[in-house]
VOZAVO-241502 format. One record per residue (C-alpha): residue number from 1; residue in three letters; x, y, z. Coordinates in steps of 0.1 Angstrom, whole numbers, plus 5000, padded with zeros to 4 digits. Example, Ala and Ser with C-alpha at 12.3 -4.5 7.8 and 13.67 -1.06 7.14 Angstrom:
BEGIN
<r num="1" residu="ala" xx="5123" yy="4955" zz="5078"/>
<r num="2" residu="ser" xx="5137" yy="4989" zz="5071"/>
***
This chain:
BEGIN
<r num="1" residu="met" xx="0483" yy="1409" zz="0764"/>
<r num="2" residu="ala" xx="0484" yy="1383" zz="0734"/>
<r num="3" residu="gly" xx="0517" yy="1376" zz="0719"/>
<r num="4" residu="leu" xx="0535" yy="1390" zz="0752"/>
<r num="5" residu="thr" xx="0549" yy="1355" zz="0766"/>
<r num="6" residu="his" xx="0562" yy="1371" zz="0797"/>
<r num="7" residu="phe" xx="0525" yy="1377" zz="0810"/>
<r num="8" residu="asp" xx="0500" yy="1354" zz="0824"/>
<r num="9" residu="ala" xx="0463" yy="1349" zz="0810"/>
<r num="10" residu="glu" xx="0455" yy="1371" zz="0838"/>
<r num="11" residu="gly" xx="0482" yy="1402" zz="0828"/>
<r num="12" residu="arg" xx="0506" yy="1391" zz="0856"/>
<r num="13" residu="ala" xx="0542" yy="1388" zz="0849"/>
<r num="14" residu="his" xx="0559" yy="1356" zz="0852"/>
<r num="15" residu="met" xx="0587" yy="1336" zz="0837"/>
<r num="16" residu="val" xx="0578" yy="1316" zz="0809"/>
<r num="17" residu="asp" xx="0579" yy="1282" zz="0808"/>
<r num="18" residu="val" xx="0605" yy="1268" zz="0785"/>
<r num="19" residu="ser" xx="0607" yy="1230" zz="0799"/>
<r num="20" residu="asp" xx="0591" yy="1216" zz="0769"/>
<r num="21" residu="lys" xx="0611" yy="1235" zz="0743"/>
<r num="22" residu="pro" xx="0641" yy="1216" zz="0729"/>
<r num="23" residu="val" xx="0676" yy="1223" zz="0735"/>
<r num="24" residu="thr" xx="0690" yy="1240" zz="0700"/>
<r num="25" residu="ser" xx="0723" yy="1260" zz="0692"/>
<r num="26" residu="arg" xx="0718" yy="1296" zz="0699"/>
<r num="27" residu="val" xx="0733" yy="1329" zz="0688"/>
<r num="28" residu="ala" xx="0728" yy="1365" zz="0692"/>
<r num="29" residu="val" xx="0746" yy="1395" zz="0685"/>
<r num="30" residu="ala" xx="0741" yy="1428" zz="0693"/>
<r num="31" residu="ser" xx="0758" yy="1464" zz="0687"/>
<r num="32" residu="gly" xx="0762" yy="1498" zz="0700"/>
<r num="33" residu="ser" xx="0783" yy="1529" zz="0704"/>
<r num="34" residu="val" xx="0797" yy="1555" zz="0728"/>
<r num="35" residu="arg" xx="0801" yy="1590" zz="0711"/>
<r num="36" residu="met" xx="0826" yy="1612" zz="0725"/>
<r num="37" residu="thr" xx="0851" yy="1641" zz="0713"/>
<r num="38" residu="ala" xx="0878" yy="1632" zz="0689"/>
<r num="39" residu="glu" xx="0901" yy="1646" zz="0718"/>
<r num="40" residu="thr" xx="0883" yy="1618" zz="0743"/>
<r num="41" residu="leu" xx="0888" yy="1593" zz="0719"/>
<r num="42" residu="ala" xx="0924" yy="1596" zz="0714"/>
<r num="43" residu="leu" xx="0931" yy="1592" zz="0749"/>
<r num="44" residu="ile" xx="0923" yy="1556" zz="0741"/>
<r num="45" residu="thr" xx="0940" yy="1546" zz="0712"/>
<r num="46" residu="glu" xx="0971" yy="1565" zz="0722"/>
<r num="47" residu="gly" xx="0966" yy="1547" zz="0755"/>
<r num="48" residu="arg" xx="0969" yy="1580" zz="0774"/>
<r num="49" residu="ala" xx="0936" yy="1572" zz="0795"/>
<r num="50" residu="lys" xx="0945" yy="1574" zz="0836"/>
<r num="51" residu="lys" xx="0922" yy="1545" zz="0845"/>
<r num="52" residu="gly" xx="0943" yy="1523" zz="0819"/>
<r num="53" residu="asp" xx="0931" yy="1498" zz="0789"/>
<r num="54" residu="val" xx="0899" yy="1512" zz="0783"/>
<r num="55" residu="leu" xx="0888" yy="1490" zz="0756"/>
<r num="56" residu="gly" xx="0903" yy="1460" zz="0776"/>
<r num="57" residu="val" xx="0884" yy="1465" zz="0808"/>
<r num="58" residu="ala" xx="0853" yy="1470" zz="0790"/>
<r num="59" residu="arg" xx="0855" yy="1441" zz="0767"/>
<r num="60" residu="leu" xx="0860" yy="1424" zz="0800"/>
<r num="61" residu="ala" xx="0830" yy="1442" zz="0819"/>
<r num="62" residu="gly" xx="0808" yy="1430" zz="0789"/>
<r num="63" residu="ile" xx="0821" yy="1393" zz="0792"/>
<r num="64" residu="met" xx="0807" yy="1395" zz="0832"/>
<r num="65" residu="gly" xx="0777" yy="1414" zz="0820"/>
<r num="66" residu="ala" xx="0767" yy="1388" zz="0796"/>
<r num="67" residu="lys" xx="0772" yy="1358" zz="0827"/>
<r num="68" residu="lys" xx="0751" yy="1382" zz="0851"/>
<r num="69" residu="thr" xx="0720" yy="1389" zz="0828"/>
<r num="70" residu="ala" xx="0699" yy="1367" zz="0849"/>
<r num="71" residu="asp" xx="0704" yy="1384" zz="0877"/>
<r num="72" residu="leu" xx="0694" yy="1417" zz="0864"/>
<r num="73" residu="ile" xx="0667" yy="1411" zz="0845"/>
<r num="74" residu="pro" xx="0639" yy="1396" zz="0865"/>
<r num="75" residu="leu" xx="0623" yy="1372" zz="0840"/>
<r num="76" residu="cys" xx="0654" yy="1361" zz="0821"/>
<r num="77" residu="his" xx="0664" yy="1325" zz="0827"/>
<r num="78" residu="pro" xx="0697" yy="1319" zz="0834"/>
<r num="79" residu="leu" xx="0717" yy="1301" zz="0808"/>
<r num="80" residu="pro" xx="0746" yy="1280" zz="0804"/>
<r num="81" residu="ile" xx="0766" yy="1304" zz="0779"/>
<r num="82" residu="thr" xx="0789" yy="1288" zz="0758"/>
<r num="83" residu="lys" xx="0806" yy="1317" zz="0742"/>
<r num="84" residu="val" xx="0807" yy="1360" zz="0749"/>
<r num="85" residu="ala" xx="0830" yy="1373" zz="0725"/>
<r num="86" residu="leu" xx="0829" yy="1415" zz="0724"/>
<r num="87" residu="glu" xx="0842" yy="1437" zz="0699"/>
<r num="88" residu="leu" xx="0855" yy="1473" zz="0705"/>
<r num="89" residu="thr" xx="0862" yy="1494" zz="0680"/>
<r num="90" residu="pro" xx="0877" yy="1529" zz="0680"/>
<r num="91" residu="asp" xx="0859" yy="1550" zz="0649"/>
<r num="92" residu="ala" xx="0870" yy="1583" zz="0640"/>
<r num="93" residu="thr" xx="0839" yy="1590" zz="0618"/>
<r num="94" residu="leu" xx="0815" yy="1590" zz="0652"/>
<r num="95" residu="pro" xx="0840" yy="1600" zz="0666"/>
<r num="96" residu="gly" xx="0838" yy="1570" zz="0697"/>
<r num="97" residu="val" xx="0835" yy="1532" zz="0702"/>
<r num="98" residu="arg" xx="0815" yy="1508" zz="0684"/>
<r num="99" residu="ile" xx="0806" yy="1478" zz="0703"/>
<r num="100" residu="glu" xx="0793" yy="1447" zz="0691"/>
<r num="101" residu="ala" xx="0789" yy="1409" zz="0717"/>
<r num="102" residu="thr" xx="0780" yy="1377" zz="0703"/>
<r num="103" residu="val" xx="0769" yy="1354" zz="0728"/>
<r num="104" residu="lys" xx="0761" yy="1316" zz="0721"/>
<r num="105" residu="thr" xx="0745" yy="1289" zz="0742"/>
<r num="106" residu="thr" xx="0727" yy="1256" zz="0732"/>
<r num="107" residu="gly" xx="0695" yy="1254" zz="0756"/>
<r num="108" residu="gln" xx="0658" yy="1263" zz="0754"/>
<r num="109" residu="thr" xx="0657" yy="1297" zz="0750"/>
<r num="110" residu="gly" xx="0679" yy="1326" zz="0732"/>
<r num="111" residu="val" xx="0707" yy="1348" zz="0745"/>
<r num="112" residu="glu" xx="0694" yy="1383" zz="0730"/>
<r num="113" residu="met" xx="0692" yy="1397" zz="0765"/>
<r num="114" residu="glu" xx="0728" yy="1384" zz="0772"/>
<r num="115" residu="ala" xx="0741" yy="1400" zz="0740"/>
<r num="116" residu="leu" xx="0722" yy="1434" zz="0749"/>
<r num="117" residu="ala" xx="0737" yy="1432" zz="0787"/>
<r num="118" residu="ala" xx="0771" yy="1426" zz="0770"/>
<r num="119" residu="val" xx="0772" yy="1458" zz="0751"/>
<r num="120" residu="ser" xx="0756" yy="1480" zz="0773"/>
<r num="121" residu="ile" xx="0778" yy="1473" zz="0803"/>
<r num="122" residu="ala" xx="0807" yy="1474" zz="0781"/>
<r num="123" residu="ala" xx="0794" yy="1506" zz="0768"/>
<r num="124" residu="leu" xx="0788" yy="1517" zz="0808"/>
<r num="125" residu="thr" xx="0824" yy="1504" zz="0816"/>
<r num="126" residu="val" xx="0838" yy="1528" zz="0785"/>
<r num="127" residu="tyr" xx="0816" yy="1561" zz="0799"/>
<r num="128" residu="asp" xx="0831" yy="1551" zz="0835"/>
<r num="129" residu="met" xx="0867" yy="1550" zz="0824"/>
<r num="130" residu="leu" xx="0865" yy="1584" zz="0808"/>
<r num="131" residu="lys" xx="0841" yy="1604" zz="0825"/>
<r num="132" residu="ala" xx="0865" yy="1623" zz="0842"/>
<r num="133" residu="val" xx="0878" yy="1641" zz="0811"/>
<r num="134" residu="glu" xx="0844" yy="1639" zz="0792"/>
<r num="135" residu="arg" xx="0807" yy="1636" zz="0807"/>
<r num="136" residu="ser" xx="0790" yy="1642" zz="0778"/>
<r num="137" residu="met" xx="0796" yy="1610" zz="0758"/>
<r num="138" residu="val" xx="0763" yy="1594" zz="0745"/>
<r num="139" residu="ile" xx="0758" yy="1557" zz="0745"/>
<r num="140" residu="ser" xx="0734" yy="1555" zz="0721"/>
<r num="141" residu="asp" xx="0720" yy="1525" zz="0690"/>
<r num="142" residu="ile" xx="0722" yy="1496" zz="0717"/>
<r num="143" residu="gln" xx="0700" yy="1471" zz="0696"/>
<r num="144" residu="val" xx="0701" yy="1429" zz="0683"/>
<r num="145" residu="ile" xx="0716" yy="1430" zz="0650"/>
<r num="146" residu="leu" xx="0716" yy="1387" zz="0647"/>
<r num="147" residu="lys" xx="0694" yy="1362" zz="0665"/>
<r num="148" residu="asp" xx="0695" yy="1325" zz="0653"/>
<r num="149" residu="gly" xx="0685" yy="1290" zz="0669"/>
<r num="150" residu="gly" xx="0650" yy="1278" zz="0683"/>
<r num="151" residu="lys" xx="0614" yy="1281" zz="0673"/>
<r num="152" residu="ser" xx="0614" yy="1316" zz="0656"/>
<r num="153" residu="gly" xx="0646" yy="1312" zz="0633"/>
<r num="154" residu="arg" xx="0665" yy="1334" zz="0621"/>
<r num="155" residu="tyr" xx="0664" yy="1376" zz="0626"/>
<r num="156" residu="glu" xx="0689" yy="1398" zz="0606"/>
<r num="157" residu="ala" xx="0684" yy="1438" zz="0612"/>
<r num="158" residu="lys" xx="0681" yy="1460" zz="0583"/>
<r num="159" residu="leu" xx="0710" yy="1479" zz="0589"/>
***
């Protein structure tokens, strides 16, 4: 279990003790996408989805998801999140919606899980709001694309 911080010496899961870590500014950016037919994407871009503003509702859901991460993922620390921003961009080349979440905190541990949760919940909300017209949508490519702050420093995905 060397290198896996969520396990103790006996291999049992535990919440990592971050009490001795310094408080630093931290940021994480995650991205993902929801692929769908061009016809379904047109419902979003033309404002014809029966459930309303798909991207606006998904943006709010993503923000809420980031704030609830510690309630959903057992070993995540509850963090004082200082910023959550989501960009949901219709993309005809997918076709579908590209999602990017930025989460910031000043704390003792990073916000990668919060950024991933924000993207995931936003994507699930897009699916939920459009499933009546297309059940074959695909949620994919959810990943951390940037992480900065803390002892491990900066990480940028090679896209």
